C-alpha positions, 0 to 999 in steps of 0.5 A, a space after each residue: 887616167 886609164 891606160 890600156 895595153 895591147 900585147 904584141 909579139 914584140 917581146 918574144 920577137 925583138 925584130 918585129 914591128 914596134 909595140 903599140 898601145 892606147 892611152 886614155 886621158 881623163 875619165 874613160 867616158 870623156 877621153 880621146 885615145 891616142 896610140 903610143 908606139 914603143 921600140 921593141 928593144 926598149 920594151 924588152 929591156 924594161 920587161 927584163 928589169 922588171 923580171 929581175 925585180 920580181 925575182 928579187 922580191 921573191 928573194 926578200 919574201 924567202 928571207 922573211 920566211 926564213 927569219 933572216 935579220 931585219 937589217 939584211 931584209 931592209 937592205 934588200 928592200 932598199 935595193 928593190 926600191 932603187 931598181 924600181 926608181 931606175 925603171 921609172 926613170 927609163 920609162 919617163 925618159 922614153 915618154 919624154 923623148 918619144 911620146 911627148 915629141 910625137 904628141 907635139 908633132 900631132 898637135 896633141 901636146 896639151 893632153 899628153 902633158 896633162 896625162 903626164 902631170 896626172 901620172 907624176 902626181 901619183 908617182 911622186 911622194 
């Protein structure tokens, strides 16, 4: 599965139109792309969460460089894992409510579910 994102100004200007990107299902040569439209406010919240996670990871790197106690570092690693899981849950919830619903309306539900299953196979341990 290949996912192609097109950057919009929605993150800089939340009042702009919804953000869209294309998903390609299956091998790139065989796939039929369909547009995904995401609420700019939702995208902003996800990007902000990821930025906080990024900062947290830099903090963990500093802890390691400063030879901080291993249990302290592991607690912070667990916190980052939890934060990433929460971001994934938000993305999955939005996908189920917005993207799957739109695919059902467009008569493309089978391809969308196949794409979701492939993503979950990679995501879940």
